[in-house]
C-alpha positions as CSV (number, residue, x, y, z in Angstrom):
1,M,7.6,36.1,-52.2
2,Q,9.0,37.0,-48.8
3,K,5.5,38.0,-47.6
4,K,4.2,34.5,-48.5
5,I,7.1,32.9,-46.5
6,I,6.5,35.2,-43.5
7,L,2.7,34.5,-43.6
8,G,3.5,30.7,-43.8
9,L,5.9,31.0,-40.8
10,I,3.3,33.0,-38.8
11,S,0.7,30.3,-39.6
12,E,3.1,27.6,-38.4
13,L,3.9,29.6,-35.3
14,N,0.2,30.0,-34.5
15,L,-0.3,26.3,-34.9
16,V,2.6,25.5,-32.6
17,K,1.2,28.1,-30.2
18,E,-2.2,26.4,-30.1
19,Q,-0.6,23.0,-29.5
20,V,1.5,24.4,-26.7
21,E,-1.5,26.1,-25.1
22,E,-3.5,22.8,-25.3
23,K,-0.6,21.0,-23.6
24,I,-0.6,23.7,-20.9
25,R,-4.4,23.3,-20.4
26,E,-4.0,19.5,-20.2
27,K,-1.2,19.9,-17.6
28,E,-3.4,22.4,-15.6
29,R,-6.2,19.9,-15.6
30,L,-3.9,17.2,-14.3
31,L,-2.5,19.5,-11.7
32,A,-6.0,20.4,-10.5
33,K,-6.8,16.6,-10.2
34,V,-3.6,16.0,-8.2
35,K,-4.5,19.0,-5.9
36,Q,-8.0,17.5,-5.4
37,D,-6.5,14.1,-4.6
38,I,-4.1,15.7,-2.1
39,Q,-7.0,17.4,-0.4
40,I,-8.9,14.1,-0.1
41,L,-5.8,12.3,1.3
42,E,-5.2,15.1,3.8
43,R,-8.8,14.9,5.0
44,E,-8.5,11.2,5.3
45,M,-5.2,11.4,7.1
46,Y,-6.6,13.7,9.8
47,A,-10.2,12.4,9.9
48,P,-11.4,11.3,13.3
49,V,-11.7,7.6,13.8
50,T,-15.3,6.5,13.7
51,N,-16.8,3.4,15.3
52,F,-14.0,2.2,17.5
53,V,-13.4,-1.5,17.7
54,S,-15.0,-3.1,20.7
55,P,-12.7,-5.2,22.9
56,S,-14.6,-8.3,21.9
57,D,-13.7,-7.6,18.2
58,Y,-9.9,-7.6,18.8
59,T,-9.8,-11.4,18.5
60,G,-11.5,-11.0,15.1
61,V,-9.1,-8.3,14.1
62,V,-6.1,-10.5,14.8
63,S,-7.7,-13.5,13.1
64,L,-8.6,-11.5,10.0
65,A,-5.1,-10.0,9.8
66,L,-3.5,-13.5,10.2
67,S,-5.7,-14.8,7.4
68,Q,-4.1,-12.3,5.0
69,Q,-0.6,-14.0,5.4
70,G,1.0,-14.8,2.1
71,K,-0.6,-11.9,0.2
72,P,2.0,-9.8,-1.6
73,Y,3.2,-6.4,-0.5
74,V,2.2,-3.7,-3.1
75,W,2.9,-0.1,-2.2
76,G,-0.4,1.8,-1.9
77,A,-2.5,-1.3,-1.9
78,S,-5.3,-1.9,0.7
79,G,-6.8,-5.3,-0.1
80,L,-8.2,-7.7,-1.1
81,N,-5.3,-9.4,-3.0
82,S,-2.4,-7.2,-1.9
83,F,-1.5,-4.7,0.8
84,D,1.1,-2.3,2.0
85,C,1.6,-1.9,5.7
86,S,-0.9,0.8,6.5
87,G,-3.3,-0.7,3.8
88,L,-3.4,-4.0,5.8
89,V,-4.3,-2.2,9.0
90,Y,-6.8,0.1,7.2
91,W,-8.5,-2.9,5.5
92,V,-8.7,-5.1,8.6
93,F,-10.2,-2.5,10.9
94,R,-12.6,-1.4,8.2
95,Q,-14.1,-4.9,8.1
96,F,-15.1,-4.3,11.7
97,G,-16.7,-0.9,10.9
98,T,-13.7,1.2,12.1
99,Y,-12.5,3.7,9.6
100,L,-8.9,4.6,10.2
101,P,-6.8,7.1,8.3
102,R,-4.9,5.4,5.4
103,T,-1.4,6.6,6.4
104,V,0.9,5.2,9.1
105,R,1.2,8.6,10.8
106,G,-2.5,9.1,10.6
107,Q,-3.1,5.7,12.2
108,Y,-0.7,6.4,15.0
109,N,-2.4,9.7,15.7
110,A,-5.9,8.0,15.7
111,G,-5.2,5.8,18.6
112,A,-4.3,6.1,22.3
113,S,-0.6,5.6,23.0
114,V,0.3,2.3,24.7
115,S,3.6,1.3,26.3
116,K,5.3,-1.8,24.9
117,S,4.8,-3.6,28.2
118,D,1.0,-3.0,27.9
119,L,0.5,-4.3,24.4
120,R,-2.6,-6.4,23.8
121,P,-3.6,-8.3,20.6
122,G,-5.1,-5.9,18.1
123,D,-2.9,-2.9,19.1
124,L,-0.9,-1.2,16.4
125,V,2.9,-1.3,16.6
126,F,5.0,1.3,14.7
127,F,8.6,1.3,13.4
128,K,11.2,3.4,11.8
129,N,10.2,6.9,12.7
130,F,6.5,6.0,12.2
131,S,7.0,4.9,8.6
132,H,5.8,1.3,9.2
133,V,2.9,-0.3,11.1
134,G,1.8,-3.8,12.0
135,I,-0.9,-5.4,14.2
136,Y,0.2,-6.9,17.5
137,I,-1.1,-10.5,17.8
138,G,0.3,-11.4,21.2
139,N,3.3,-13.3,22.6
140,G,5.7,-10.7,21.3
141,N,4.6,-11.1,17.7
142,F,2.9,-8.9,15.1
143,V,1.5,-9.4,11.6
144,H,2.4,-6.9,8.8
145,A,3.1,-6.3,5.2
146,P,6.9,-5.7,5.3
147,H,8.1,-4.2,2.0
148,T,8.2,-4.7,-1.8
149,G,9.2,-8.2,-2.7
150,T,7.7,-9.7,0.5
151,R,4.3,-11.0,1.6
152,V,2.1,-10.4,4.7
153,R,3.7,-12.4,7.5
154,V,4.2,-12.7,11.3
155,E,7.4,-11.4,12.8
156,S,8.7,-11.1,16.3
157,L,9.1,-7.7,18.1
158,S,12.4,-9.2,19.4
159,N,13.9,-9.4,15.9
160,P,17.0,-7.2,16.2
161,Y,15.9,-4.9,13.3
162,R,12.5,-4.5,14.9
163,L,14.0,-3.8,18.3
164,K,16.2,-1.1,16.9
165,N,13.4,0.5,14.9
166,Y,10.4,0.2,17.3
167,C,9.0,3.6,18.0
168,G,5.6,3.2,19.6
169,A,2.2,1.6,19.8
170,C,-1.4,2.6,20.0
171,R,-4.8,1.1,20.8
172,I,-7.7,1.9,18.6
């Protein structure tokens, strides 16, 4: 009788062991996919910019960015119906054949640094330790996708929050 109970317990343990091993394999597959996604993102982040925007296209860049006003901010989104800050920049420039990195820091590193006094429409402006980006449109204003719960909009660089958190600009 005890032998039968022991064999039954061993059988149950083997079944549980198989289930646990399958869950481990599933998690390992997911981990491998995440690692692959990270590698892709890192390549994109540090990829060189191709097909720089010509000076004549900057008017188009600004116009296209402005035409996205009112679309909702969604973290990680890069068009057509919603954007996050770097997704807006990424999408707008891509329409002109310029492939920028997808992250704010990558976008900053992709351009040539520009002083605030030398800003031109189409330049990228950065805030809060390079965690936010917008597109300068002229006259001290920029268009951007601010944060969750907001929509793409124009804002002034002289806004006290933006003045305090401004950290640089670049030209693509």
